[in-house]
Every structure is written in C-alpha cells, then in structure tokens.
N, C-alpha and C positions, 0 to 999 in steps of 0.2 A: 604408633601404637605399640604399649608395652604390655607384657603378659608374663604369666608365670604358669606353669603346668608340668604334666607328666608325659612322656612320650608313649603314644598310643601304638604307634607303627612308624616304619621307616620305609623310605622308597630305595630303589636300584641306586647304589652308589653312596649310600649315607653311611659314614664311617665314624663320625664324631660322637654319635649317641646312638643309646640302647633303648629297646623297650623297657619302660618301668623308670627310667631315668628322668629326674627332675631337672627342668631347665627353665631358663627366662630369656625371653627375645625382645628386641626392638626392630620394628619393621614398619613400613608404611602401610596404610589401607586400613581396613575395618577387621573386626573380628575378635578382638581380645575379650569381649562378653559372650563369645560363642561357646557352645560345647566341645566344639573340635575347631582347630586352626591348623592350617597347612604353613609351615615356617621354614624357610631356606635354613639348613644347618650352618651355613656362615653367618647367620643373623641371630644365632642363639648361643647361649653359654650354659654349661652344666652349674648346678646349684647344690650346695651342701644342705642337707636337711636342718641344720643348725640356723638357717636364715628364713625368717618368717615370709611368706608370700608377698606382704605389703610392702616389707623393707626390701626384697630383692627386686619387685617391680620399679619401686621409686628409686632405688639406687642406679638401676639401668638407665633411667631418664637422666640422673644428673651429669652422668659421664659424655652424653651425647653432645651438647652444644659446642664444646671446644674442639671436637673431632670433626664435625661436619658443617659447622658454620665458617663462612670466610672470616679472616680477621677484620677487624675493624679498624680502618685506617683513618687518621685524623691529621690533617695538615699540620705541620711544625709551626710554631708560632714564629714570626720574624721579629729579628731584634727592634726593630722600628716599631712594632705593633704593641709594645708594652707600655 
C-alpha cells in the first residue's frame, strides 16, 4: 500500500521526520485510505511540496519491483536448441 500524508505525531525514537512534515510511504497491509496511518519511519520518505500527492504515491510504487522482487532467471539456450 502506498500513500502520501503529513506527519501528525511521532513515537519515541523517531528521528527522521517531524510533525508537519510531508511524507510518502510504501508498506504492506491496509490503511492508505484512512484518516490516520501508523507507518514505520524506515518505510517512509520526505516529500517536497513541489510534487503532487498522486505523482508522489505513483512514483513510490514504480521503484518497488526491482528492489524487492527476486530476479527472473531464465535458462540459457543451448547451442543445439537453435
């Protein structure tokens, strides 16, 4: 689930973001359509105001597959199979 929002509060030990900061996140589970979402700071990135919410959320998803998906391995063709 990807989403974009503004930090409303932080827990103990949160150092990457401050209340009022705009962030985007990618995390498993439900909640991006909720009024409030609990997100691990390591699964969020700060966002500049110049990037629209829809573009930011879509961009987060674009970088995901190559970073978490295992590489696709196809057998090499044998010289005799051509």
